[in-house]
Structure formats: structure tokens, C-alpha cells
CHARMM-style PDB file with segment names, atoms N, HN, CA, C and O in Angstrom:
ATOM      1  N   MET     1      45.308  83.619 -88.079  1.00  0.00      PROA
ATOM      2  CA  MET     1      46.076  82.325 -87.738  1.00  0.00      PROA
ATOM      3  C   MET     1      47.890  82.011 -88.007  1.00  0.00      PROA
ATOM      4  O   MET     1      48.616  82.626 -88.788  1.00  0.00      PROA
ATOM      5  N   THR     2      48.246  80.973 -87.171  1.00  0.00      PROA
ATOM      6  HN  THR     2      47.657  80.473 -86.537  1.00  0.00      PROA
ATOM      7  CA  THR     2      49.836  80.671 -87.690  1.00  0.00      PROA
ATOM      8  C   THR     2      49.431  79.211 -88.463  1.00  0.00      PROA
ATOM      9  O   THR     2      48.679  78.240 -88.390  1.00  0.00      PROA
ATOM     10  N   THR     3      50.652  79.895 -89.356  1.00  0.00      PROA
ATOM     11  HN  THR     3      51.263  80.685 -89.416  1.00  0.00      PROA
ATOM     12  CA  THR     3      51.293  78.096 -89.487  1.00  0.00      PROA
ATOM     13  C   THR     3      52.699  77.852 -89.389  1.00  0.00      PROA
ATOM     14  O   THR     3      53.615  78.570 -89.789  1.00  0.00      PROA
ATOM     15  N   GLU     4      52.735  77.137 -89.011  1.00  0.00      PROA
ATOM     16  HN  GLU     4      51.991  76.554 -88.686  1.00  0.00      PROA
ATOM     17  CA  GLU     4      54.195  76.495 -88.555  1.00  0.00      PROA
ATOM     18  C   GLU     4      54.984  75.380 -88.758  1.00  0.00      PROA
ATOM     19  O   GLU     4      54.426  74.643 -87.945  1.00  0.00      PROA
ATOM     20  N   THR     5      55.571  74.928 -89.075  1.00  0.00      PROA
ATOM     21  HN  THR     5      56.025  75.527 -89.735  1.00  0.00      PROA
ATOM     22  CA  THR     5      55.854  73.109 -89.800  1.00  0.00      PROA
ATOM     23  C   THR     5      57.359  72.888 -87.997  1.00  0.00      PROA
ATOM     24  O   THR     5      58.314  73.374 -87.391  1.00  0.00      PROA
ATOM     25  N   LEU     6      56.503  71.925 -88.088  1.00  0.00      PROA
ATOM     26  HN  LEU     6      55.727  71.530 -88.580  1.00  0.00      PROA
ATOM     27  CA  LEU     6      57.164  71.014 -86.642  1.00  0.00      PROA
ATOM     28  C   LEU     6      58.552  70.147 -87.494  1.00  0.00      PROA
ATOM     29  O   LEU     6      58.356  69.646 -88.602  1.00  0.00      PROA
ATOM     30  N   SER     7      59.478  70.093 -87.030  1.00  0.00      PROA
ATOM     31  HN  SER     7      59.638  70.500 -86.130  1.00  0.00      PROA
ATOM     32  CA  SER     7      60.103  68.815 -87.249  1.00  0.00      PROA
ATOM     33  C   SER     7      60.083  67.704 -85.749  1.00  0.00      PROA
ATOM     34  O   SER     7      60.519  67.846 -84.606  1.00  0.00      PROA
ATOM     35  N   ILE     8      59.342  66.587 -86.459  1.00  0.00      PROA
ATOM     36  HN  ILE     8      58.988  66.471 -87.387  1.00  0.00      PROA
ATOM     37  CA  ILE     8      59.107  65.646 -85.525  1.00  0.00      PROA
ATOM     38  C   ILE     8      60.271  64.321 -85.239  1.00  0.00      PROA
ATOM     39  O   ILE     8      61.030  63.950 -86.135  1.00  0.00      PROA
ATOM     40  N   SER     9      60.267  63.994 -84.513  1.00  0.00      PROA
ATOM     41  HN  SER     9      59.651  64.295 -83.786  1.00  0.00      PROA
ATOM     42  CA  SER     9      61.743  62.677 -84.620  1.00  0.00      PROA
ATOM     43  C   SER     9      60.760  61.555 -83.550  1.00  0.00      PROA
ATOM     44  O   SER     9      60.112  61.696 -82.513  1.00  0.00      PROA
ATOM     45  N   GLY    10      61.056  60.536 -84.378  1.00  0.00      PROA
ATOM     46  HN  GLY    10      61.583  60.422 -85.220  1.00  0.00      PROA
ATOM     47  CA  GLY    10      60.568  58.550 -83.522  1.00  0.00      PROA
ATOM     48  C   GLY    10      59.295  58.107 -84.086  1.00  0.00      PROA
ATOM     49  O   GLY    10      58.617  57.163 -83.681  1.00  0.00      PROA
ATOM     50  N   MET    11      58.930  59.242 -85.504  1.00  0.00      PROA
ATOM     51  HN  MET    11      59.481  60.009 -85.833  1.00  0.00      PROA
ATOM     52  CA  MET    11      57.927  58.372 -86.276  1.00  0.00      PROA
ATOM     53  C   MET    11      58.225  57.600 -87.221  1.00  0.00      PROA
ATOM     54  O   MET    11      59.045  57.928 -88.078  1.00  0.00      PROA
ATOM     55  N   SER    12      57.536  56.318 -87.216  1.00  0.00      PROA
ATOM     56  HN  SER    12      56.869  56.051 -86.520  1.00  0.00      PROA
ATOM     57  CA  SER    12      58.226  55.301 -88.456  1.00  0.00      PROA
ATOM     58  C   SER    12      57.287  54.794 -88.848  1.00  0.00      PROA
ATOM     59  O   SER    12      57.535  53.736 -89.426  1.00  0.00      PROA
ATOM     60  N   CYS    13      55.734  55.200 -88.785  1.00  0.00      PROA
ATOM     61  HN  CYS    13      55.532  56.060 -88.316  1.00  0.00      PROA
ATOM     62  CA  CYS    13      54.720  54.135 -89.422  1.00  0.00      PROA
ATOM     63  C   CYS    13      53.166  55.000 -89.728  1.00  0.00      PROA
ATOM     64  O   CYS    13      52.986  56.216 -89.662  1.00  0.00      PROA
ATOM     65  N   SER    14      52.387  54.167 -89.995  1.00  0.00      PROA
ATOM     66  HN  SER    14      52.533  53.179 -90.048  1.00  0.00      PROA
ATOM     67  CA  SER    14      51.141  55.318 -90.361  1.00  0.00      PROA
ATOM     68  C   SER    14      49.985  55.360 -89.290  1.00  0.00      PROA
ATOM     69  O   SER    14      48.814  55.699 -89.460  1.00  0.00      PROA
ATOM     70  N   HSD    15      50.817  54.791 -87.774  1.00  0.00      PROA
ATOM     71  HN  HSD    15      51.768  54.515 -87.636  1.00  0.00      PROA
ATOM     72  CA  HSD    15      50.283  54.507 -86.779  1.00  0.00      PROA
ATOM     73  C   HSD    15      50.820  55.715 -85.936  1.00  0.00      PROA
ATOM     74  O   HSD    15      49.923  56.383 -85.421  1.00  0.00      PROA
ATOM     75  N   CYS    16      51.685  55.994 -85.771  1.00  0.00      PROA
ATOM     76  HN  CYS    16      52.414  55.452 -86.189  1.00  0.00      PROA
ATOM     77  CA  CYS    16      52.689  56.917 -85.462  1.00  0.00      PROA
ATOM     78  C   CYS    16      52.086  58.395 -86.212  1.00  0.00      PROA
ATOM     79  O   CYS    16      51.849  59.350 -85.473  1.00  0.00      PROA
ATOM     80  N   VAL    17      51.865  58.511 -87.654  1.00  0.00      PROA
ATOM     81  HN  VAL    17      52.057  57.735 -88.255  1.00  0.00      PROA
ATOM     82  CA  VAL    17      51.423  60.003 -87.906  1.00  0.00      PROA
ATOM     83  C   VAL    17      50.034  60.214 -87.673  1.00  0.00      PROA
ATOM     84  O   VAL    17      49.656  61.377 -87.815  1.00  0.00      PROA
ATOM     85  N   ARG    18      48.920  59.096 -87.246  1.00  0.00      PROA
ATOM     86  HN  ARG    18      49.227  58.152 -87.130  1.00  0.00      PROA
ATOM     87  CA  ARG    18      47.150  59.077 -86.904  1.00  0.00      PROA
ATOM     88  C   ARG    18      47.384  59.915 -85.711  1.00  0.00      PROA
ATOM     89  O   ARG    18      46.702  60.938 -85.639  1.00  0.00      PROA
ATOM     90  N   ALA    19      48.457  59.601 -84.499  1.00  0.00      PROA
ATOM     91  HN  ALA    19      49.011  58.771 -84.558  1.00  0.00      PROA
ATOM     92  CA  ALA    19      49.204  59.661 -83.339  1.00  0.00      PROA
ATOM     93  C   ALA    19      48.742  61.082 -83.194  1.00  0.00      PROA
ATOM     94  O   ALA    19      47.782  61.667 -82.692  1.00  0.00      PROA
ATOM     95  N   VAL    20      50.290  61.511 -84.118  1.00  0.00      PROA
ATOM     96  HN  VAL    20      51.070  61.036 -84.526  1.00  0.00      PROA
ATOM     97  CA  VAL    20      50.388  63.178 -84.029  1.00  0.00      PROA
ATOM     98  C   VAL    20      49.264  63.517 -84.587  1.00  0.00      PROA
ATOM     99  O   VAL    20      48.890  64.569 -84.068  1.00  0.00      PROA
ATOM    100  N   GLU    21      48.329  63.054 -85.607  1.00  0.00      PROA
ATOM    101  HN  GLU    21      48.632  62.199 -86.028  1.00  0.00      PROA
ATOM    102  CA  GLU    21      47.225  64.120 -86.340  1.00  0.00      PROA
ATOM    103  C   GLU    21      46.495  64.093 -85.148  1.00  0.00      PROA
ATOM    104  O   GLU    21      46.426  65.148 -84.518  1.00  0.00      PROA
ATOM    105  N   SER    22      45.786  62.830 -84.599  1.00  0.00      PROA
ATOM    106  HN  SER    22      45.842  61.973 -85.112  1.00  0.00      PROA
ATOM    107  CA  SER    22      44.987  62.817 -83.335  1.00  0.00      PROA
ATOM    108  C   SER    22      45.015  64.167 -82.171  1.00  0.00      PROA
ATOM    109  O   SER    22      44.218  65.022 -81.787  1.00  0.00      PROA
ATOM    110  N   ALA    23      46.672  63.710 -81.845  1.00  0.00      PROA
ATOM    111  HN  ALA    23      47.320  63.015 -82.157  1.00  0.00      PROA
ATOM    112  CA  ALA    23      47.189  64.808 -80.519  1.00  0.00      PROA
ATOM    113  C   ALA    23      46.681  66.202 -81.107  1.00  0.00      PROA
ATOM    114  O   ALA    23      45.706  66.723 -80.566  1.00  0.00      PROA
ATOM    115  N   LEU    24      47.338  66.872 -82.262  1.00  0.00      PROA
ATOM    116  HN  LEU    24      48.131  66.449 -82.702  1.00  0.00      PROA
ATOM    117  CA  LEU    24      46.877  67.970 -82.771  1.00  0.00      PROA
ATOM    118  C   LEU    24      45.652  68.536 -83.069  1.00  0.00      PROA
ATOM    119  O   LEU    24      45.503  69.754 -82.971  1.00  0.00      PROA
ATOM    120  N   ASN    25      44.880  67.905 -83.373  1.00  0.00      PROA
ATOM    121  HN  ASN    25      45.001  66.916 -83.452  1.00  0.00      PROA
ATOM    122  CA  ASN    25      43.290  68.482 -83.677  1.00  0.00      PROA
ATOM    123  C   ASN    25      42.882  68.304 -82.277  1.00  0.00      PROA
ATOM    124  O   ASN    25      42.099  69.197 -81.952  1.00  0.00      PROA
ATOM    125  N   ALA    26      43.096  67.590 -81.466  1.00  0.00      PROA
ATOM    126  HN  ALA    26      43.732  66.865 -81.730  1.00  0.00      PROA
ATOM    127  CA  ALA    26      42.363  68.143 -80.224  1.00  0.00      PROA
ATOM    128  C   ALA    26      42.301  69.358 -79.751  1.00  0.00      PROA
ATOM    129  O   ALA    26      41.489  69.554 -78.847  1.00  0.00      PROA
ATOM    130  N   LEU    27      42.749  69.963 -80.009  1.00  0.00      PROA
ATOM    131  HN  LEU    27      43.409  69.803 -80.744  1.00  0.00      PROA
ATOM    132  CA  LEU    27      43.936  71.232 -79.064  1.00  0.00      PROA
ATOM    133  C   LEU    27      43.165  72.490 -80.021  1.00  0.00      PROA
ATOM    134  O   LEU    27      43.137  72.725 -81.229  1.00  0.00      PROA
ATOM    135  N   ASP    28      42.394  73.338 -78.449  1.00  0.00      PROA
ATOM    136  HN  ASP    28      42.417  73.147 -77.468  1.00  0.00      PROA
ATOM    137  CA  ASP    28      41.886  73.943 -79.676  1.00  0.00      PROA
ATOM    138  C   ASP    28      42.194  75.179 -80.634  1.00  0.00      PROA
ATOM    139  O   ASP    28      43.066  75.899 -80.149  1.00  0.00      PROA
ATOM    140  N   GLY    29      41.803  75.535 -81.631  1.00  0.00      PROA
ATOM    141  HN  GLY    29      41.095  74.950 -82.025  1.00  0.00      PROA
ATOM    142  CA  GLY    29      42.300  76.573 -82.141  1.00  0.00      PROA
ATOM    143  C   GLY    29      43.610  76.097 -83.810  1.00  0.00      PROA
ATOM    144  O   GLY    29      44.328  76.825 -84.495  1.00  0.00      PROA
ATOM    145  N   VAL    30      43.413  74.975 -83.835  1.00  0.00      PROA
ATOM    146  HN  VAL    30      42.830  74.384 -83.278  1.00  0.00      PROA
ATOM    147  CA  VAL    30      43.755  74.223 -84.881  1.00  0.00      PROA
ATOM    148  C   VAL    30      42.711  73.881 -86.087  1.00  0.00      PROA
ATOM    149  O   VAL    30      41.788  73.079 -86.234  1.00  0.00      PROA
ATOM    150  N   THR    31      43.224  74.726 -86.744  1.00  0.00      PROA
ATOM    151  HN  THR    31      43.974  75.377 -86.625  1.00  0.00      PROA
ATOM    152  CA  THR    31      42.144  74.102 -88.135  1.00  0.00      PROA
ATOM    153  C   THR    31      42.485  73.368 -89.095  1.00  0.00      PROA
ATOM    154  O   THR    31      41.622  73.155 -89.947  1.00  0.00      PROA
ATOM    155  N   ALA    32      43.757  72.789 -89.254  1.00  0.00      PROA
ATOM    156  HN  ALA    32      44.458  72.962 -88.562  1.00  0.00      PROA
ATOM    157  CA  ALA    32      44.626  72.420 -90.352  1.00  0.00      PROA
ATOM    158  C   ALA    32      45.823  71.660 -89.396  1.00  0.00      PROA
ATOM    159  O   ALA    32      46.504  72.118 -88.479  1.00  0.00      PROA
ATOM    160  N   GLU    33      45.786  70.449 -89.942  1.00  0.00      PROA
ATOM    161  HN  GLU    33      45.232  70.076 -90.687  1.00  0.00      PROA
ATOM    162  CA  GLU    33      47.572  70.119 -90.275  1.00  0.00      PROA
ATOM    163  C   GLU    33      47.635  68.702 -90.696  1.00  0.00      PROA
ATOM    164  O   GLU    33      46.792  67.811 -90.593  1.00  0.00      PROA
ATOM    165  N   THR    34      48.906  68.699 -91.228  1.00  0.00      PROA
ATOM    166  HN  THR    34      49.591  69.423 -91.312  1.00  0.00      PROA
ATOM    167  CA  THR    34      49.210  67.559 -92.280  1.00  0.00      PROA
ATOM    168  C   THR    34      50.976  66.842 -91.553  1.00  0.00      PROA
ATOM    169  O   THR    34      52.131  67.244 -91.420  1.00  0.00      PROA
ATOM    170  N   VAL    35      50.583  66.238 -91.415  1.00  0.00      PROA
ATOM    171  HN  VAL    35      49.644  65.911 -91.524  1.00  0.00      PROA
ATOM    172  CA  VAL    35      51.917  64.854 -90.954  1.00  0.00      PROA
ATOM    173  C   VAL    35      52.802  64.603 -92.052  1.00  0.00      PROA
ATOM    174  O   VAL    35      52.155  64.253 -93.039  1.00  0.00      PROA
ATOM    175  N   ASN    36      53.663  64.635 -92.193  1.00  0.00      PROA
ATOM    176  HN  ASN    36      54.188  64.920 -91.391  1.00  0.00      PROA
ATOM    177  CA  ASN    36      54.574  63.451 -93.347  1.00  0.00      PROA
ATOM    178  C   ASN    36      55.185  63.131 -92.289  1.00  0.00      PROA
ATOM    179  O   ASN    36      55.597  63.732 -91.296  1.00  0.00      PROA
ATOM    180  N   LEU    37      55.177  61.346 -92.922  1.00  0.00      PROA
ATOM    181  HN  LEU    37      54.843  60.858 -93.728  1.00  0.00      PROA
ATOM    182  CA  LEU    37      56.085  60.060 -92.304  1.00  0.00      PROA
ATOM    183  C   LEU    37      57.213  60.344 -93.059  1.00  0.00      PROA
ATOM    184  O   LEU    37      58.150  59.799 -92.475  1.00  0.00      PROA
ATOM    185  N   ALA    38      57.661  60.977 -94.165  1.00  0.00      PROA
ATOM    186  HN  ALA    38      56.900  61.420 -94.639  1.00  0.00      PROA
ATOM    187  CA  ALA    38      58.554  60.479 -94.868  1.00  0.00      PROA
ATOM    188  C   ALA    38      59.711  61.775 -94.391  1.00  0.00      PROA
ATOM    189  O   ALA    38      60.925  61.629 -94.252  1.00  0.00      PROA
ATOM    190  N   ASP    39      58.968  62.959 -94.214  1.00  0.00      PROA
ATOM    191  HN  ASP    39      57.981  63.078 -94.328  1.00  0.00      PROA
ATOM    192  CA  ASP    39      60.148  64.039 -93.968  1.00  0.00      PROA
ATOM    193  C   ASP    39      59.831  64.304 -92.714  1.00  0.00      PROA
ATOM    194  O   ASP    39      59.696  65.484 -92.390  1.00  0.00      PROA
ATOM    195  N   GLY    40      59.666  63.370 -91.852  1.00  0.00      PROA
ATOM    196  HN  GLY    40      59.775  62.411 -92.115  1.00  0.00      PROA
ATOM    197  CA  GLY    40      59.169  63.694 -90.743  1.00  0.00      PROA
ATOM    198  C   GLY    40      58.486  64.897 -89.595  1.00  0.00      PROA
ATOM    199  O   GLY    40      58.910  64.888 -88.440  1.00  0.00      PROA
ATOM    200  N   THR    41      57.452  65.872 -90.001  1.00  0.00      PROA
ATOM    201  HN  THR    41      57.107  65.879 -90.940  1.00  0.00      PROA
ATOM    202  CA  THR    41      57.245  67.120 -90.145  1.00  0.00      PROA
ATOM    203  C   THR    41      55.492  66.991 -90.208  1.00  0.00      PROA
ATOM    204  O   THR    41      54.733  66.264 -90.849  1.00  0.00      PROA
ATOM    205  N   ALA    42      55.235  68.375 -88.932  1.00  0.00      PROA
ATOM    206  HN  ALA    42      55.852  68.965 -88.412  1.00  0.00      PROA
ATOM    207  CA  ALA    42      53.831  68.521 -88.992  1.00  0.00      PROA
ATOM    208  C   ALA    42      53.661  69.795 -89.965  1.00  0.00      PROA
ATOM    209  O   ALA    42      54.586  70.599 -90.084  1.00  0.00      PROA
ATOM    210  N   ARG    43      52.352  69.960 -90.708  1.00  0.00      PROA
ATOM    211  HN  ARG    43      51.600  69.307 -90.611  1.00  0.00      PROA
ATOM    212  CA  ARG    43      52.556  71.542 -90.993  1.00  0.00      PROA
ATOM    213  C   ARG    43      50.602  71.520 -90.500  1.00  0.00      PROA
ATOM    214  O   ARG    43      49.545  70.980 -90.826  1.00  0.00      PROA
ATOM    215  N   VAL    44      51.372  72.882 -89.178  1.00  0.00      PROA
ATOM    216  HN  VAL    44      52.231  73.321 -88.913  1.00  0.00      PROA
ATOM    217  CA  VAL    44      50.338  72.815 -88.519  1.00  0.00      PROA
ATOM    218  C   VAL    44      49.559  74.934 -88.607  1.00  0.00      PROA
ATOM    219  O   VAL    44      50.224  75.969 -88.622  1.00  0.00      PROA
ATOM    220  N   THR    45      48.336  74.800 -88.637  1.00  0.00      PROA
ATOM    221  HN  THR    45      47.796  73.958 -88.626  1.00  0.00      PROA
ATOM    222  CA  THR    45      47.633  76.317 -88.755  1.00  0.00      PROA
ATOM    223  C   THR    45      46.871  76.010 -87.893  1.00  0.00      PROA
ATOM    224  O   THR    45      45.949  75.194 -87.899  1.00  0.00      PROA
ATOM    225  N   TYR    46      47.430  76.988 -86.751  1.00  0.00      PROA
ATOM    226  HN  TYR    46      48.179  77.651 -86.746  1.00  0.00      PROA
ATOM    227  CA  TYR    46      46.517  77.415 -85.436  1.00  0.00      PROA
ATOM    228  C   TYR    46      46.872  78.920 -85.445  1.00  0.00      PROA
ATOM    229  O   TYR    46      47.685  79.672 -85.982  1.00  0.00      PROA
ATOM    230  N   ASP    47      45.234  78.999 -84.056  1.00  0.00      PROA
ATOM    231  HN  ASP    47      44.573  78.387 -83.619  1.00  0.00      PROA
ATOM    232  CA  ASP    47      45.390  80.034 -83.648  1.00  0.00      PROA
ATOM    233  C   ASP    47      45.834  80.078 -82.612  1.00  0.00      PROA
ATOM    234  O   ASP    47      45.350  79.506 -81.635  1.00  0.00      PROA
ATOM    235  N   ASP    48      46.920  80.814 -82.611  1.00  0.00      PROA
ATOM    236  HN  ASP    48      47.313  81.279 -83.404  1.00  0.00      PROA
ATOM    237  CA  ASP    48      47.769  81.362 -81.619  1.00  0.00      PROA
ATOM    238  C   ASP    48      47.663  81.919 -80.193  1.00  0.00      PROA
ATOM    239  O   ASP    48      48.402  81.831 -79.212  1.00  0.00      PROA
ATOM    240  N   ALA    49      46.577  82.476 -80.402  1.00  0.00      PROA
ATOM    241  HN  ALA    49      45.977  82.547 -81.199  1.00  0.00      PROA
ATOM    242  CA  ALA    49      45.677  83.465 -78.844  1.00  0.00      PROA
ATOM    243  C   ALA    49      44.739  81.917 -78.225  1.00  0.00      PROA
ATOM    244  O   ALA    49      44.415  81.906 -77.038  1.00  0.00      PROA
ATOM    245  N   GLN    50      44.479  81.053 -78.869  1.00  0.00      PROA
ATOM    246  HN  GLN    50      44.742  81.062 -79.833  1.00  0.00      PROA
ATOM    247  CA  GLN    50      43.879  79.619 -78.004  1.00  0.00      PROA
ATOM    248  C   GLN    50      45.100  78.554 -77.868  1.00  0.00      PROA
ATOM    249  O   GLN    50      45.246  77.706 -76.988  1.00  0.00      PROA
ATOM    250  N   THR    51      45.815  78.792 -78.822  1.00  0.00      PROA
ATOM    251  HN  THR    51      45.696  79.481 -79.537  1.00  0.00      PROA
ATOM    252  CA  THR    51      47.223  77.405 -78.555  1.00  0.00      PROA
ATOM    253  C   THR    51      47.948  77.968 -78.792  1.00  0.00      PROA
ATOM    254  O   THR    51      47.923  78.562 -79.870  1.00  0.00      PROA
ATOM    255  N   PRO    52      49.202  78.123 -77.751  1.00  0.00      PROA
ATOM    256  CA  PRO    52      50.486  78.668 -77.979  1.00  0.00      PROA
ATOM    257  C   PRO    52      51.274  77.624 -78.853  1.00  0.00      PROA
ATOM    258  O   PRO    52      50.713  76.537 -78.995  1.00  0.00      PROA
ATOM    259  N   ARG    53      52.854  77.851 -79.636  1.00  0.00      PROA
ATOM    260  HN  ARG    53      53.310  78.734 -79.520  1.00  0.00      PROA
ATOM    261  CA  ARG    53      52.992  76.946 -79.767  1.00  0.00      PROA
ATOM    262  C   ARG    53      53.677  75.702 -78.338  1.00  0.00      PROA
ATOM    263  O   ARG    53      53.654  74.509 -78.037  1.00  0.00      PROA
ATOM    264  N   ALA    54      53.872  76.178 -78.166  1.00  0.00      PROA
ATOM    265  HN  ALA    54      53.890  77.147 -78.410  1.00  0.00      PROA
ATOM    266  CA  ALA    54      53.760  75.114 -76.718  1.00  0.00      PROA
ATOM    267  C   ALA    54      52.839  74.284 -76.820  1.00  0.00      PROA
ATOM    268  O   ALA    54      53.314  73.164 -76.630  1.00  0.00      PROA
ATOM    269  N   ASN    55      52.025  74.254 -76.972  1.00  0.00      PROA
ATOM    270  HN  ASN    55      51.639  75.163 -77.127  1.00  0.00      PROA
ATOM    271  CA  ASN    55      51.048  73.037 -76.758  1.00  0.00      PROA
ATOM    272  C   ASN    55      51.139  72.361 -77.645  1.00  0.00      PROA
ATOM    273  O   ASN    55      50.903  71.213 -77.267  1.00  0.00      PROA
ATOM    274  N   LEU    56      51.416  72.406 -78.948  1.00  0.00      PROA
ATOM    275  HN  LEU    56      51.608  73.338 -79.255  1.00  0.00      PROA
ATOM    276  CA  LEU    56      51.316  71.925 -79.693  1.00  0.00      PROA
ATOM    277  C   LEU    56      52.350  70.751 -79.638  1.00  0.00      PROA
ATOM    278  O   LEU    56      52.087  69.572 -79.874  1.00  0.00      PROA
ATOM    279  N   VAL    57      53.598  71.276 -79.280  1.00  0.00      PROA
ATOM    280  HN  VAL    57      53.812  72.234 -79.088  1.00  0.00      PROA
ATOM    281  CA  VAL    57      55.290  70.417 -78.919  1.00  0.00      PROA
ATOM    282  C   VAL    57      54.507  69.651 -77.849  1.00  0.00      PROA
ATOM    283  O   VAL    57      54.261  68.470 -78.092  1.00  0.00      PROA
ATOM    284  N   ALA    58      54.062  70.209 -76.631  1.00  0.00      PROA
ATOM    285  HN  ALA    58      54.262  71.169 -76.433  1.00  0.00      PROA
ATOM    286  CA  ALA    58      53.814  69.631 -75.420  1.00  0.00      PROA
ATOM    287  C   ALA    58      52.362  68.135 -76.104  1.00  0.00      PROA
ATOM    288  O   ALA    58      51.975  67.130 -75.509  1.00  0.00      PROA
ATOM    289  N   ALA    59      52.033  68.580 -77.266  1.00  0.00      PROA
ATOM    290  HN  ALA    59      52.347  69.397 -77.750  1.00  0.00      PROA
ATOM    291  CA  ALA    59      50.743  67.413 -77.091  1.00  0.00      PROA
ATOM    292  C   ALA    59      51.437  66.545 -77.834  1.00  0.00      PROA
ATOM    293  O   ALA    59      51.285  65.456 -77.281  1.00  0.00      PROA
ATOM    294  N   VAL    60      52.380  66.366 -79.148  1.00  0.00      PROA
ATOM    295  HN  VAL    60      52.504  67.251 -79.597  1.00  0.00      PROA
ATOM    296  CA  VAL    60      53.390  65.931 -79.600  1.00  0.00      PROA
ATOM    297  C   VAL    60      54.318  65.052 -78.614  1.00  0.00      PROA
ATOM    298  O   VAL    60      54.406  63.825 -78.589  1.00  0.00      PROA
ATOM    299  N   GLU    61      54.819  65.758 -78.010  1.00  0.00      PROA
ATOM    300  HN  GLU    61      54.748  66.756 -78.030  1.00  0.00      PROA
ATOM    301  CA  GLU    61      55.612  64.965 -77.009  1.00  0.00      PROA
ATOM    302  C   GLU    61      54.614  64.247 -76.032  1.00  0.00      PROA
ATOM    303  O   GLU    61      55.199  63.226 -75.670  1.00  0.00      PROA
ATOM    304  N   GLU    62      53.472  64.304 -75.484  1.00  0.00      PROA
ATOM    305  HN  GLU    62      52.997  65.133 -75.778  1.00  0.00      PROA
ATOM    306  CA  GLU    62      52.632  63.541 -74.504  1.00  0.00      PROA
ATOM    307  C   GLU    62      52.305  62.117 -75.414  1.00  0.00      PROA
ATOM    308  O   GLU    62      52.115  61.050 -74.829  1.00  0.00      PROA
ATOM    309  N   GLU    63      52.261  62.226 -76.925  1.00  0.00      PROA
ATOM    310  HN  GLU    63      52.415  63.093 -77.400  1.00  0.00      PROA
ATOM    311  CA  GLU    63      51.974  61.076 -77.542  1.00  0.00      PROA
ATOM    312  C   GLU    63      53.682  60.289 -77.917  1.00  0.00      PROA
ATOM    313  O   GLU    63      53.623  59.488 -78.850  1.00  0.00      PROA
ATOM    314  N   GLY    64      54.719  60.418 -77.452  1.00  0.00      PROA
ATOM    315  HN  GLY    64      54.767  61.069 -76.694  1.00  0.00      PROA
ATOM    316  CA  GLY    64      55.915  60.062 -77.302  1.00  0.00      PROA
ATOM    317  C   GLY    64      56.687  60.561 -78.270  1.00  0.00      PROA
ATOM    318  O   GLY    64      57.622  59.786 -78.469  1.00  0.00      PROA
ATOM    319  N   TYR    65      56.723  61.459 -78.933  1.00  0.00      PROA
ATOM    320  HN  TYR    65      55.963  62.088 -78.771  1.00  0.00      PROA
ATOM    321  CA  TYR    65      57.337  61.803 -80.223  1.00  0.00      PROA
ATOM    322  C   TYR    65      58.415  63.542 -79.657  1.00  0.00      PROA
ATOM    323  O   TYR    65      58.010  64.489 -78.982  1.00  0.00      PROA
ATOM    324  N   MET    66      59.594  63.351 -80.197  1.00  0.00      PROA
ATOM    325  HN  MET    66      59.923  62.582 -80.744  1.00  0.00      PROA
ATOM    326  CA  MET    66      60.255  64.559 -80.109  1.00  0.00      PROA
ATOM    327  C   MET    66      60.025  65.770 -80.805  1.00  0.00      PROA
ATOM    328  O   MET    66      60.530  65.746 -81.927  1.00  0.00      PROA
ATOM    329  N   VAL    67      59.492  66.721 -80.550  1.00  0.00      PROA
ATOM    330  HN  VAL    67      59.082  66.741 -79.639  1.00  0.00      PROA
ATOM    331  CA  VAL    67      60.104  68.492 -81.632  1.00  0.00      PROA
ATOM    332  C   VAL    67      61.471  68.293 -81.395  1.00  0.00      PROA
ATOM    333  O   VAL    67      62.101  68.292 -80.337  1.00  0.00      PROA
ATOM    334  N   THR    68      61.811  68.130 -82.519  1.00  0.00      PROA
ATOM    335  HN  THR    68      61.299  68.131 -83.378  1.00  0.00      PROA
ATOM    336  CA  THR    68      63.168  69.113 -82.648  1.00  0.00      PROA
ATOM    337  C   THR    68      63.381  70.368 -83.238  1.00  0.00      PROA
ATOM    338  O   THR    68      64.473  70.928 -83.142  1.00  0.00      PROA
ATOM    339  N   SER    69      62.302  70.923 -83.922  1.00  0.00      PROA
ATOM    340  HN  SER    69      61.416  70.468 -83.999  1.00  0.00      PROA
ATOM    341  CA  SER    69      62.666  72.578 -83.980  1.00  0.00      PROA
ATOM    342  C   SER    69      61.272  73.299 -83.565  1.00  0.00      PROA
ATOM    343  OT1 SER    69      61.203  74.526 -83.513  1.00  0.00      PROA
TER     344      SER     69
END
């Protein structure tokens, strides 16, 4: 399992947090995520054999936010 913190720009409310959480949870291999609006981050634990990091980034960006790290 891999744990990574993604910096996300564009989140401004609790709806944004829920959208990012839902997008990440929908991916195979994601077992935990914590999205922090104040810090603009998402801490994600995932199985990189099932879901590579690029899929995490794509899921967040499909919701309209930008991963900056």
C-alpha cells in the first residue's frame, strides 16, 4: 500500500471536499482518504498495483480541481 498527500487547488467548500472524496473512493485499490479543505490536500492510501498515481490525479481533475503536486 502507498500513502500519498496530493495538493489540490480549486476547493472552496464542503461540496468540493465531498466531490474529491467520492472521486477517490470510486477508484479500485483506494482504502483510505482524508481531504482537508483548509490545507488544500488529500491524503490517500491506495494499492498502486490496482490504481497508479496518475489515476488519482485524473479522478480529481475530472471533478474540476487541479492537483499541484
